[in-house]
TORPA-4810 file (N, C-alpha, C, O; in nm, 3 decimals):
<nodes>
NODE_1_-5.231_0.169_-3.842_-5.173_0.049_-3.896_-5.198_-0.065_-3.798_-5.158_-0.054_-3.682_X
NODE_2_-5.262_-0.174_-3.839_-5.291_-0.284_-3.750_-5.162_-0.353_-3.706_-5.067_-0.367_-3.783_X
NODE_3_-5.162_-0.397_-3.581_-5.046_-0.465_-3.524_-5.069_-0.614_-3.533_-5.177_-0.663_-3.500_X
NODE_4_-4.969_-0.686_-3.576_-4.982_-0.831_-3.590_-4.972_-0.898_-3.454_-4.915_-0.843_-3.359_X
NODE_5_-5.028_-1.018_-3.447_-5.024_-1.096_-3.323_-4.879_-1.131_-3.289_-4.843_-1.137_-3.171_X
NODE_6_-4.797_-1.155_-3.390_-4.655_-1.187_-3.367_-4.582_-1.070_-3.302_-4.500_-1.090_-3.213_X
NODE_7_-4.613_-0.948_-3.345_-4.548_-0.830_-3.287_-4.590_-0.812_-3.142_-4.508_-0.777_-3.057_X
NODE_8_-4.718_-0.838_-3.112_-4.766_-0.828_-2.974_-4.698_-0.933_-2.888_-4.655_-0.903_-2.776_X
NODE_9_-4.687_-1.054_-2.937_-4.623_-1.163_-2.863_-4.476_-1.131_-2.839_-4.425_-1.153_-2.729_X
NODE_10_-4.407_-1.079_-2.941_-4.266_-1.044_-2.926_-4.249_-0.936_-2.821_-4.157_-0.941_-2.740_X
NODE_11_-4.337_-0.839_-2.822_-4.332_-0.731_-2.723_-4.358_-0.782_-2.583_-4.296_-0.735_-2.487_X
NODE_12_-4.450_-0.876_-2.569_-4.479_-0.930_-2.436_-4.365_-1.015_-2.383_-4.347_-1.025_-2.262_X
NODE_13_-4.286_-1.075_-2.472_-4.168_-1.152_-2.428_-4.056_-1.057_-2.387_-3.978_-1.088_-2.297_X
NODE_14_-4.048_-0.943_-2.453_-3.941_-0.848_-2.424_-3.964_-0.772_-2.293_-3.869_-0.727_-2.230_X
NODE_15_-4.088_-0.758_-2.253_-4.121_-0.680_-2.134_-4.055_-0.736_-2.008_-3.987_-0.660_-1.938_X
NODE_16_-4.070_-0.865_-1.976_-4.004_-0.916_-1.854_-3.851_-0.908_-1.863_-3.784_-0.880_-1.764_X
NODE_17_-3.799_-0.932_-1.980_-3.653_-0.925_-1.999_-3.604_-0.783_-1.976_-3.502_-0.762_-1.910_X
NODE_18_-3.676_-0.685_-2.028_-3.638_-0.545_-2.010_-3.648_-0.506_-1.864_-3.563_-0.433_-1.813_X
NODE_19_-3.751_-0.553_-1.796_-3.765_-0.524_-1.652_-3.651_-0.585_-1.572_-3.600_-0.521_-1.479_X
NODE_20_-3.610_-0.707_-1.605_-3.497_-0.770_-1.535_-3.368_-0.692_-1.559_-3.290_-0.670_-1.466_X
NODE_21_-3.346_-0.650_-1.683_-3.226_-0.571_-1.714_-3.228_-0.438_-1.639_-3.125_-0.392_-1.590_X
NODE_22_-3.346_-0.377_-1.630_-3.359_-0.252_-1.558_-3.328_-0.272_-1.410_-3.259_-0.190_-1.350_X
NODE_23_-3.377_-0.380_-1.351_-3.350_-0.408_-1.210_-3.201_-0.433_-1.187_-3.144_-0.384_-1.089_X
NODE_24_-3.138_-0.508_-1.277_-2.993_-0.531_-1.263_-2.916_-0.400_-1.276_-2.818_-0.378_-1.204_X
NODE_25_-2.958_-0.315_-1.366_-2.892_-0.185_-1.385_-2.910_-0.098_-1.262_-2.816_-0.032_-1.218_X
NODE_26_-3.030_-0.097_-1.206_-3.055_-0.019_-1.084_-2.969_-0.068_-0.969_-2.913_0.012_-0.894_X
NODE_27_-2.958_-0.199_-0.954_-2.874_-0.255_-0.848_-2.728_-0.216_-0.867_-2.661_-0.176_-0.772_X
NODE_28_-2.680_-0.227_-0.989_-2.542_-0.189_-1.018_-2.521_-0.039_-0.992_-2.416_0.002_-0.943_X
NODE_29_-2.620_0.041_-1.025_-2.612_0.185_-1.003_-2.605_0.216_-0.853_-2.527_0.300_-0.810_X
NODE_30_-2.687_0.148_-0.774_-2.684_0.168_-0.629_-2.548_0.131_-0.571_-2.495_0.201_-0.485_X
NODE_31_-2.492_0.019_-0.618_-2.360_-0.023_-0.569_-2.253_0.079_-0.609_-2.166_0.114_-0.529_X
NODE_32_-2.260_0.126_-0.733_-2.162_0.224_-0.781_-2.174_0.356_-0.704_-2.073_0.419_-0.673_X
NODE_33_-2.295_0.397_-0.672_-2.313_0.521_-0.597_-2.262_0.507_-0.454_-2.206_0.602_-0.398_X
NODE_34_-2.280_0.389_-0.394_-2.225_0.365_-0.260_-2.072_0.369_-0.265_-2.008_0.426_-0.177_X
NODE_35_-2.015_0.309_-0.368_-1.869_0.310_-0.386_-1.820_0.453_-0.405_-1.717_0.492_-0.350_X
NODE_36_-1.895_0.531_-0.483_-1.857_0.671_-0.505_-1.853_0.748_-0.373_-1.760_0.824_-0.349_X
NODE_37_-1.954_0.729_-0.288_-1.956_0.798_-0.160_-1.835_0.761_-0.075_-1.771_0.847_-0.014_X
NODE_38_-1.803_0.631_-0.070_-1.688_0.585_0.008_-1.558_0.644_-0.048_-1.475_0.693_0.028_X
NODE_39_-1.542_0.638_-0.179_-1.420_0.690_-0.239_-1.407_0.841_-0.220_-1.297_0.892_-0.200_X
NODE_40_-1.518_0.912_-0.227_-1.514_1.057_-0.207_-1.465_1.090_-0.066_-1.386_1.182_-0.046_X
NODE_41_-1.511_1.013_0.033_-1.464_1.033_0.170_-1.316_1.001_0.181_-1.240_1.074_0.246_X
NODE_42_-1.274_0.892_0.118_-1.133_0.854_0.123_-1.046_0.957_0.054_-0.938_0.989_0.103_X
NODE_43_-1.091_1.009_-0.059_-1.013_1.110_-0.130_-1.000_1.237_-0.045_-0.893_1.297_-0.041_X
NODE_44_-1.107_1.277_0.022_-1.100_1.396_0.108_-0.998_1.373_0.221_-0.918_1.461_0.251_X
NODE_45_-1.003_1.255_0.281_-0.908_1.223_0.388_-0.765_1.220_0.334_-0.675_1.279_0.393_X
NODE_46_-0.745_1.150_0.222_-0.611_1.137_0.166_-0.557_1.271_0.117_-0.435_1.292_0.117_X
NODE_47_-0.644_1.360_0.075_-0.601_1.494_0.035_-0.542_1.568_0.155_-0.438_1.632_0.144_X
NODE_48_-0.610_1.557_0.269_-0.558_1.621_0.391_-0.426_1.556_0.434_-0.333_1.625_0.475_X
NODE_49_-0.419_1.424_0.425_-0.296_1.353_0.461_-0.182_1.395_0.369_-0.070_1.420_0.416_X
NODE_50_-0.208_1.404_0.239_-0.104_1.442_0.143_-0.058_1.587_0.167_0.061_1.616_0.158_X
NODE_51_-0.152_1.676_0.196_-0.115_1.815_0.224_-0.029_1.824_0.349_0.070_1.897_0.352_X
NODE_52_-0.067_1.749_0.451_0.010_1.748_0.575_0.150_1.689_0.551_0.249_1.744_0.600_X
NODE_53_0.157_1.579_0.478_0.286_1.516_0.449_0.374_1.609_0.365_0.496_1.614_0.384_X
NODE_54_0.313_1.681_0.273_0.389_1.776_0.191_0.448_1.886_0.278_0.565_1.921_0.264_X
NODE_55_0.367_1.938_0.369_0.416_2.043_0.460_0.529_1.991_0.547_0.630_2.059_0.566_X
NODE_56_0.512_1.869_0.602_0.617_1.810_0.684_0.745_1.791_0.602_0.855_1.812_0.652_X
NODE_57_0.728_1.751_0.477_0.843_1.731_0.390_0.919_1.861_0.365_1.042_1.861_0.361_X
NODE_58_0.847_1.970_0.349_0.911_2.099_0.327_0.981_2.148_0.453_1.093_2.200_0.446_X
NODE_59_0.917_2.133_0.566_0.971_2.183_0.693_1.089_2.098_0.739_1.190_2.151_0.784_X
NODE_60_1.075_1.967_0.728_1.178_1.878_0.779_1.302_1.876_0.691_1.413_1.852_0.740_X
NODE_61_1.286_1.900_0.563_1.398_1.892_0.469_1.474_1.761_0.489_1.597_1.757_0.499_X
NODE_62_1.395_1.654_0.494_1.448_1.520_0.523_1.405_1.426_0.411_1.290_1.432_0.368_X
NODE_63_1.495_1.340_0.362_1.457_1.248_0.255_1.340_1.156_0.292_1.255_1.126_0.208_X
NODE_64_1.333_1.112_0.417_1.223_1.026_0.462_1.090_1.101_0.454_0.989_1.045_0.409_X
NODE_65_1.088_1.225_0.497_0.965_1.305_0.493_0.924_1.331_0.348_0.805_1.330_0.316_X
NODE_66_1.021_1.353_0.262_0.990_1.375_0.120_0.932_1.248_0.058_0.839_1.255_-0.023_X
NODE_67_0.986_1.132_0.095_0.935_1.004_0.045_0.792_0.981_0.095_0.706_0.936_0.019_X
NODE_68_0.767_1.011_0.221_0.631_0.998_0.276_0.533_1.090_0.204_0.418_1.053_0.180_X
NODE_69_0.578_1.208_0.169_0.492_1.302_0.095_0.461_1.247_-0.044_0.347_1.256_-0.090_X
NODE_70_0.561_1.190_-0.110_0.538_1.130_-0.243_0.442_1.011_-0.233_0.353_0.996_-0.317_X
NODE_71_0.460_0.928_-0.129_0.371_0.813_-0.110_0.228_0.858_-0.084_0.133_0.800_-0.137_X
NODE_72_0.212_0.961_-0.001_0.078_1.012_0.028_0.014_1.067_-0.098_-0.106_1.047_-0.122_X
NODE_73_0.092_1.136_-0.179_0.039_1.192_-0.304_0.002_1.080_-0.400_-0.099_1.089_-0.470_X
NODE_74_0.083_0.975_-0.403_0.055_0.860_-0.489_-0.076_0.793_-0.448_-0.157_0.756_-0.533_X
NODE_75_-0.097_0.776_-0.316_-0.222_0.719_-0.267_-0.341_0.805_-0.307_-0.444_0.755_-0.351_X
NODE_76_-0.326_0.936_-0.291_-0.433_1.029_-0.330_-0.463_1.018_-0.479_-0.579_1.012_-0.518_X
NODE_77_-0.359_1.017_-0.561_-0.379_1.008_-0.707_-0.449_0.878_-0.745_-0.537_0.878_-0.832_X
NODE_78_-0.410_0.769_-0.682_-0.472_0.638_-0.711_-0.621_0.638_-0.675_-0.704_0.591_-0.753_X
NODE_79_-0.652_0.691_-0.558_-0.793_0.695_-0.517_-0.875_0.793_-0.601_-0.992_0.770_-0.628_X
NODE_80_-0.812_0.902_-0.641_-0.881_0.998_-0.728_-0.913_0.935_-0.863_-1.021_0.957_-0.918_X
NODE_81_-0.821_0.855_-0.915_-0.846_0.785_-1.042_-0.960_0.684_-1.025_-1.045_0.671_-1.114_X
NODE_82_-0.962_0.614_-0.912_-1.072_0.520_-0.886_-1.206_0.593_-0.877_-1.307_0.546_-0.928_X
NODE_83_-1.205_0.709_-0.812_-1.327_0.789_-0.801_-1.374_0.835_-0.939_-1.493_0.830_-0.969_X
NODE_84_-1.281_0.879_-1.022_-1.316_0.920_-1.158_-1.374_0.803_-1.238_-1.474_0.819_-1.309_X
NODE_85_-1.313_0.685_-1.226_-1.364_0.566_-1.295_-1.505_0.533_-1.248_-1.592_0.500_-1.329_X
NODE_86_-1.528_0.542_-1.118_-1.660_0.511_-1.062_-1.763_0.611_-1.113_-1.876_0.573_-1.144_X
NODE_87_-1.726_0.736_-1.121_-1.820_0.837_-1.172_-1.853_0.815_-1.320_-1.966_0.836_-1.363_X
NODE_88_-1.754_0.771_-1.397_-1.782_0.737_-1.537_-1.877_0.617_-1.544_-1.967_0.615_-1.628_X
NODE_89_-1.856_0.519_-1.458_-1.945_0.401_-1.455_-2.087_0.443_-1.417_-2.184_0.393_-1.474_X
NODE_90_-2.100_0.533_-1.322_-2.233_0.582_-1.282_-2.301_0.650_-1.401_-2.419_0.627_-1.427_X
NODE_91_-2.228_0.733_-1.472_-2.286_0.799_-1.591_-2.329_0.699_-1.696_-2.434_0.714_-1.758_X
NODE_92_-2.247_0.594_-1.716_-2.283_0.490_-1.813_-2.409_0.418_-1.767_-2.498_0.391_-1.848_X
NODE_93_-2.416_0.385_-1.639_-2.534_0.315_-1.587_-2.659_0.402_-1.594_-2.768_0.352_-1.621_X
NODE_94_-2.645_0.530_-1.569_-2.760_0.621_-1.580_-2.811_0.626_-1.724_-2.932_0.627_-1.748_X
NODE_95_-2.719_0.629_-1.820_-2.760_0.630_-1.961_-2.828_0.499_-1.998_-2.928_0.498_-2.069_X
NODE_96_-2.773_0.388_-1.948_-2.835_0.257_-1.974_-2.974_0.249_-1.911_-3.068_0.197_-1.971_X
NODE_97_-2.986_0.301_-1.788_-3.117_0.302_-1.721_-3.217_0.386_-1.800_-3.332_0.345_-1.816_X
NODE_98_-3.176_0.502_-1.848_-3.265_0.587_-1.928_-3.312_0.514_-2.054_-3.430_0.520_-2.089_X
NODE_99_-3.220_0.446_-2.121_-3.256_0.372_-2.242_-3.354_0.259_-2.210_-3.449_0.235_-2.285_X
NODE_100_-3.330_0.190_-2.100_-3.421_0.081_-2.062_-3.559_0.134_-2.021_-3.661_0.072_-2.052_X
NODE_101_-3.562_0.247_-1.955_-3.692_0.307_-1.919_-3.768_0.349_-2.044_-3.890_0.331_-2.053_X
NODE_102_-3.697_0.404_-2.141_-3.760_0.439_-2.269_-3.816_0.315_-2.336_-3.928_0.316_-2.387_X
NODE_103_-3.738_0.208_-2.336_-3.782_0.082_-2.398_-3.902_0.026_-2.324_-3.997_-0.023_-2.386_X
NODE_104_-3.899_0.032_-2.192_-4.011_-0.017_-2.112_-4.138_0.064_-2.140_-4.247_0.008_-2.151_X
NODE_105_-4.123_0.193_-2.152_-4.236_0.279_-2.185_-4.294_0.240_-2.320_-4.416_0.232_-2.338_X
NODE_106_-4.206_0.216_-2.416_-4.249_0.178_-2.550_-4.324_0.044_-2.546_-4.426_0.026_-2.613_X
NODE_107_-4.272_-0.050_-2.467_-4.334_-0.183_-2.461_-4.468_-0.183_-2.389_-4.553_-0.269_-2.415_X
NODE_108_-4.489_-0.087_-2.299_-4.614_-0.085_-2.223_-4.722_0.002_-2.287_-4.835_0.006_-2.238_X
NODE_109_-4.688_0.070_-2.395_-4.790_0.147_-2.467_-4.886_0.049_-2.535_-4.846_-0.062_-2.571_X
NODE_110_-5.009_0.089_-2.552_-5.102_0.003_-2.624_-5.048_-0.029_-2.763_-4.987_0.058_-2.826_X
NODE_111_-5.069_-0.150_-2.812_-5.009_-0.195_-2.939_-5.029_-0.099_-3.056_-4.937_-0.080_-3.135_X
NODE_112_-5.144_-0.040_-3.070_-5.168_0.049_-3.182_-5.095_0.182_-3.172_-5.087_0.256_-3.269_X
NODE_113_-5.040_0.212_-3.053_-4.976_0.341_-3.031_-4.824_0.332_-3.020_-4.757_0.431_-2.994_X
NODE_114_-4.771_0.212_-3.041_-4.626_0.192_-3.032_-4.556_0.252_-3.153_-4.608_0.250_-3.265_X
NODE_115_-4.440_0.305_-3.128_-4.354_0.353_-3.236_-4.264_0.238_-3.278_-4.228_0.156_-3.193_X
NODE_116_-4.227_0.230_-3.403_-4.136_0.123_-3.443_-4.001_0.139_-3.373_-3.957_0.252_-3.352_X
NODE_117_-3.934_0.027_-3.336_-3.807_0.035_-3.263_-3.696_0.096_-3.343_-3.584_0.109_-3.294_X
</nodes>
């Protein structure tokens, strides 16, 4: 099936736009992955702090120690939720990157070999 000049022109306009979107997605993915690494370290640390505070709370049998244990657990839960959110964002960005790479592949195929969008 012959490809029209308009279709070729439209595809050539979409190529730079798709590349820019891909670059923005990659940058966002890199930032999200860096955030994930930081949060994972913080969660590991806060898990140890919460476990220690819980043990102190049990041994001390003191209202202050019990409150500190609850606060430590609350901090851990908050950071764990942030880590989960970041991981969901990474998965979303990976899916978006895959879709953009597919689109880029489609746009760079020779005009006669392109599949309809």
